[in-house]
Backbone as ProteinMPNN parsed JSONL, in Angstrom:
{"seq_chain_A": "MKLKTKLLLSVIGLALLTTVFLIGSQSYFNNKEVNLASDKCYQKGGQPNVEMAFLTLDYSFSCDKK", "coords_chain_A": {"N_chain_A": [[-0.575, -24.401, -29.252], [2.376, -25.273, -27.514], [2.8, -27.42, -24.676], [4.732, -26.552, -22.834], [4.873, -23.827, -23.379], [2.293, -22.96, -22.702], [2.346, -23.544, -19.973], [4.397, -21.848, -19.104], [3.267, -19.321, -19.688], [1.104, -19.432, -17.948], [2.387, -19.476, -15.443], [3.69, -16.988, -15.481], [1.447, -15.301, -15.643], [0.183, -15.91, -13.197], [2.159, -15.024, -11.41], [2.158, -12.294, -11.983], [-0.473, -11.604, -11.24], [-0.356, -12.195, -8.495], [1.569, -10.315, -7.669], [0.227, -7.886, -8.205], [-1.902, -8.177, -6.4], [-0.523, -8.2, -3.907], [0.676, -5.637, -3.873], [-1.618, -4.033, -3.953], [-2.802, -4.791, -1.509], [-0.897, -3.882, 0.355], [-1.021, -1.126, -0.112], [-3.691, -0.617, 0.615], [-3.715, -1.289, 3.403], [-1.782, 0.501, 4.36], [-3.151, 2.888, 3.897], [-5.33, 2.577, 5.663], [-3.945, 2.562, 8.101], [-2.795, 5.146, 8.157], [-5.136, 6.69, 8.197], [-6.221, 5.958, 10.707], [-4.174, 6.841, 12.436], [-4.276, 9.574, 11.86], [-6.842, 10.242, 12.784], [-6.502, 9.805, 15.545], [-4.597, 11.735, 16.032], [-6.042, 14.095, 15.535], [-7.849, 13.878, 17.661], [-6.2, 14.411, 19.801], [-5.803, 17.04, 19.466], [-4.089, 17.885, 17.5], [-2.415, 18.462, 14.315], [-2.328, 16.436, 11.603], [0.472, 15.437, 9.644], [1.233, 14.145, 6.684], [3.316, 12.471, 4.461], [3.501, 10.917, 1.435], [5.112, 8.441, -0.508], [5.096, 7.583, -3.857], [6.144, 5.52, -5.613], [7.45, 3.719, -3.907], [5.549, 3.015, -2.11], [5.568, 3.979, 0.479], [5.322, 5.864, 3.543], [5.404, 8.861, 5.537], [4.67, 9.974, 8.739], [3.597, 12.496, 10.932], [2.518, 14.175, 13.894], [1.613, 17.311, 14.374], [1.386, 19.385, 17.022], [-0.717, 22.038, 18.081]], "CA_chain_A": [[0.571, -24.069, -28.431], [2.991, -26.395, -26.821], [2.516, -27.502, -23.245], [5.7, -25.721, -22.115], [4.493, -22.43, -23.587], [1.11, -22.722, -21.882], [2.775, -23.561, -18.584], [5.157, -20.623, -18.879], [2.308, -18.21, -19.658], [0.332, -19.567, -16.716], [3.243, -19.076, -14.322], [3.868, -15.537, -15.593], [0.16, -14.695, -15.288], [-0.007, -16.073, -11.754], [3.117, -14.14, -10.742], [1.661, -10.928, -12.174], [-1.663, -11.469, -10.407], [0.103, -12.169, -7.106], [2.227, -9.036, -7.457], [-0.815, -6.852, -8.136], [-2.624, -8.377, -5.145], [0.316, -7.781, -2.787], [0.804, -4.179, -3.913], [-2.917, -3.493, -3.56], [-2.977, -5.028, -0.079], [-0.026, -2.98, 1.095], [-1.577, 0.211, -0.258], [-4.919, -0.568, 1.408], [-3.415, -1.273, 4.831], [-1.123, 1.774, 4.646], [-4.202, 3.895, 3.947], [-6.057, 2.368, 6.919], [-3.071, 2.954, 9.196], [-2.691, 6.604, 8.136], [-6.42, 7.235, 8.637], [-6.324, 5.748, 12.146], [-3.224, 7.745, 13.088], [-4.793, 10.933, 11.691], [-7.964, 10.4, 13.707], [-5.952, 9.931, 16.903], [-3.919, 13.026, 16.092], [-7.095, 15.101, 15.673], [-8.399, 13.756, 19.007], [-5.253, 15.029, 20.725], [-5.726, 18.464, 19.145], [-2.964, 18.133, 16.604], [-2.627, 18.516, 12.86], [-1.49, 15.386, 10.999], [1.304, 15.765, 8.491], [1.522, 12.871, 6.023], [3.996, 12.529, 3.169], [3.475, 9.579, 0.848], [5.951, 8.198, -1.679], [4.281, 6.819, -4.8], [6.759, 4.316, -6.178], [7.861, 2.77, -2.881], [4.386, 2.783, -1.249], [6.007, 4.299, 1.824], [4.79, 7.124, 4.022], [5.968, 9.45, 6.738], [3.568, 10.571, 9.479], [3.907, 13.216, 12.161], [1.379, 14.896, 14.448], [2.063, 18.616, 14.832], [0.446, 19.957, 17.986], [-0.881, 23.489, 17.947]], "C_chain_A": [[1.114, -25.327, -27.763], [2.693, -26.307, -25.334], [3.458, -26.609, -22.441], [5.345, -24.239, -22.238], [3.285, -22.076, -22.735], [1.475, -22.654, -20.399], [3.529, -22.284, -18.233], [4.229, -19.413, -18.796], [1.458, -18.253, -18.392], [1.124, -19.101, -15.502], [3.452, -17.556, -14.322], [2.583, -14.811, -15.191], [-0.108, -14.767, -13.793], [0.929, -15.156, -10.966], [2.664, -12.685, -10.84], [0.447, -10.667, -11.29], [-1.29, -11.393, -8.922], [0.765, -10.838, -6.768], [1.214, -7.906, -7.325], [-1.592, -6.961, -6.833], [-1.81, -7.88, -3.952], [0.493, -6.266, -2.734], [-0.503, -3.52, -3.481], [-3.168, -3.664, -2.072], [-2.129, -4.074, 0.754], [-0.555, -1.555, 1.03], [-2.831, 0.383, 0.603], [-4.614, -0.45, 2.899], [-2.627, -0.028, 5.234], [-2.16, 2.884, 4.788], [-4.987, 3.794, 5.25], [-5.231, 2.858, 8.108], [-2.937, 4.476, 9.29], [-3.995, 7.237, 8.614], [-6.595, 7.092, 10.148], [-5.397, 6.698, 12.901], [-3.699, 9.199, 12.983], [-5.951, 11.2, 12.642], [-7.475, 10.587, 15.142], [-5.232, 11.264, 17.082], [-4.944, 14.152, 16.271], [-7.7, 15.065, 17.078], [-7.496, 14.407, 20.046], [-5.081, 16.523, 20.445], [-4.576, 18.832, 18.236], [-3.389, 18.197, 15.145], [-1.736, 17.459, 12.221], [-0.746, 15.889, 9.766], [1.758, 14.449, 7.868], [2.201, 13.149, 4.689], [4.054, 11.115, 2.631], [4.372, 9.531, -0.383], [5.194, 7.245, -2.598], [4.925, 5.493, -5.196], [7.135, 3.282, -5.123], [6.707, 2.392, -1.958], [4.742, 3.002, 0.22], [5.379, 5.619, 2.24], [5.519, 7.568, 5.27], [4.824, 10.192, 7.429], [4.11, 11.307, 10.7], [2.657, 13.976, 12.594], [1.907, 16.198, 15.031], [1.013, 19.203, 15.763], [0.452, 21.465, 17.875], [-0.311, 24.233, 19.123]], "O_chain_A": [[0.395, -26.29, -27.498], [2.374, -25.239, -24.811], [3.035, -25.977, -21.473], [5.508, -23.484, -21.279], [3.251, -21.014, -22.113], [0.968, -21.806, -19.665], [3.311, -21.707, -17.167], [4.396, -18.568, -17.916], [1.132, -17.207, -17.831], [0.591, -18.409, -14.635], [3.394, -16.92, -13.27], [2.634, -13.812, -14.473], [-0.572, -13.797, -13.192], [0.523, -14.577, -9.958], [2.781, -11.932, -9.873], [0.357, -9.615, -10.658], [-1.866, -10.596, -8.182], [0.539, -10.294, -5.688], [1.331, -7.064, -6.434], [-1.911, -5.941, -6.221], [-2.352, -7.207, -3.075], [0.463, -5.679, -1.653], [-0.488, -2.549, -2.724], [-3.7, -2.756, -1.435], [-2.603, -3.522, 1.748], [-0.534, -0.848, 2.037], [-3.006, 1.418, 1.246], [-5.19, 0.395, 3.585], [-2.791, 0.455, 6.354], [-2.065, 3.72, 5.687], [-5.28, 4.813, 5.876], [-5.762, 3.496, 9.017], [-2.964, 5.032, 10.388], [-3.967, 8.217, 9.359], [-7.072, 8.02, 10.8], [-5.801, 7.292, 13.901], [-3.535, 9.969, 13.929], [-6.028, 12.273, 13.239], [-7.988, 11.439, 15.867], [-5.259, 11.849, 18.165], [-4.731, 15.062, 17.073], [-8.031, 16.114, 17.63], [-7.98, 14.901, 21.065], [-4.298, 17.194, 21.118], [-4.142, 19.983, 18.214], [-4.556, 18.012, 14.8], [-0.511, 17.569, 12.286], [-1.275, 16.659, 8.965], [2.567, 13.725, 8.448], [1.725, 13.955, 3.89], [4.588, 10.216, 3.28], [4.389, 10.458, -1.193], [4.705, 6.208, -2.15], [4.282, 4.447, -5.11], [7.14, 2.086, -5.413], [6.875, 1.526, -1.1], [4.261, 2.282, 1.095], [4.952, 6.404, 1.393], [6.159, 6.776, 5.962], [4.094, 10.949, 6.788], [4.976, 10.797, 11.41], [1.84, 14.371, 11.763], [2.573, 16.192, 16.066], [-0.111, 19.483, 15.348], [1.482, 22.086, 17.612], [-0.369, 25.462, 19.162]]}, "name": "protein", "num_of_chains": 1, "seq": "MKLKTKLLLSVIGLALLTTVFLIGSQSYFNNKEVNLASDKCYQKGGQPNVEMAFLTLDYSFSCDKK"}
């Protein structure tokens, strides 16, 4: 392979690896945040209501009190 081809493949691979890492990190911290908010909601006597969007890695949280 030519040097330019190897360099291009390396850059593409690094970009892909970085993207996967960032998406995984965001998903992990969203999960931690939802779990903490749910625990606090249960402590206040409420029922957590969480709606998660798959493709945007977004969520909506509300605590419905009884």
